[in-house]
N, C-alpha and C positions, 0 to 999 in steps of 0.2 A: 504494500500500500504506500509506504513512504517513497519507494522508488518510482511508483506511478505518479505521485504528486510532484516529485522533483522533475520528472520527465515532462509532465504537462507544463509546469512552470517554466522550464527551460525552453520548451517549444513556443510558449506564448511570448517570452521576452525576445527570442530570436526572430519571431515573426514581425515584431516592430522594427527590426533592423533591415529587413529585406526591402529593396527598392522595386517598384513596379514598373519603372520606366525602362524601355529597351536601351541598349547601348547606342551611342551616337553613331549614325551612319558614316560619319567622316573619319572614324578611327582607322588609321593606317596600320598595316602589319608592324611597322617599326614601333609604334606606340604600344602595341600588344606585347612585343618581345622585350622592350626596354622599360616599360612602366613598372614592372616588379622591382627594379632597382630603386625607384623612388619610394615605393612602399616599404621595401626592406630597410632602407636608410632613414625612414621617418622616425623621429625621436621627439619626446616631450620631456622637458625638465622644468622643475618648479611647480608652482600651484598658484591659483588665484588668491589663496589665503596666505601666501608667503610675501613678505615685503618686496622681494625681488621680482615677483610676478611669475608668469609662465612663458616659456620659450618653446616654440615648435620649429623643427628644422628637418631638412632632407637635402639630398643631393643626388645627381645622376650624371653619368658620362654619356654625352650625346655625340654620336659619330655622324659624319656626313653633313654637318651644319657648321657654318662659320660663326664666330663669336658675334659679328655684327648682325647676321640674320637671327641668331638666337635672341639677342637683345631686342630686336624689333618685334619679334613674335611674342616674347614675354611681355613687353610694354603694351602691346595691343591687347593681350589677354587680361592683364591687370586693369587696364582702363575699362575693358568690357565688363569686368567683375565689379567695377565701381570704386576701385582704389584711386586715390589721388597720387599721381606721379610727382615726386619731389625733385629727384635728381636722376639724370640719365647720362652717365659718364662713359662714353664709348671708348675713350683712351684707357681708362682705368678698369673697364669691364664691370661697372657697378650701376645698379638701379636701386633707388630707395622710393618707397611708396608708403602711404598710410591709409588707414581705415578709420573713418570718423566714429567716435564713440558717443552713443546717445547719452545726453546729459553731461558729457565731459566738457572740459575747457578746451577751446580750439587750439590746435597745435601742441597742447601740453599733455592731454590724456589720450591722444590718438594712438591706436595700435600700429606699430611700425613694422614694415617688411624691408629686408635688405636682400638683394639678389646679387650674387657674385658670379662672374663669368671668367673662367680661366682657359686660355688656349691650351690644348693638348694635341698630340699627334692625331691627325685625322678627325678632329672635332673640338668639342668644348665641354668643360666640366661646369655644371650649374649647381650652385648651392643657394638654398633659400632659408632665411631665418626670420621668423615672425615672433615679435615680442609684445606681450600684453602686460599691463601694469597690475599692481595689487588690486584685487576686487573685480577684475575683468575676467570673464569666463567664456569658453567656447567648447563645442563638442569636439572631442579628439577626432572622430571620424569625419566631421565636416572640415576640420583643419587639414587632415590628410587629403581629402578629396580636392580641396582648393589648392594646396601646394603642389600636389601631383598633377592637377589640372594645368598648371603653368608649364610643367615639364612636358605634358602631353601636347600642349599647344605648340611648343618648340619643335617637338618631334613631327607633328602632323602639318605644320605650316600654318596653323591658325586655330 
């Protein structure tokens, strides 16, 4: 009986995590083969209850794409997702962006994203770091989807 209740409870909680939308038709095979690197490298440190806040990060090696193209694709995806682009340094390989926080003080309480692009043989290494301050919270799965969405946009060209 106890096993049955746990099984039903587990099934119900997992059912809430399943998405009903089909995968995007624009997903290219490269995204399917390289997206697991983004997921595997996804990390969370800290907590919304810690004074230092929460940091989400991931990285991926993307082959066959120049740093300049990767930066353009990432910037377009971030703008599409509603982030405010603050800096786009093509020479240094850096994009910074922020997400407005409801009820926060402008430019002080915004959640910040830093994207670093490093040239490597035959491609570019992309690292994303998203920092939220004390008291700000987000779903880990949503953060993973959003950060890996930037990687997938670079891979698929948009």
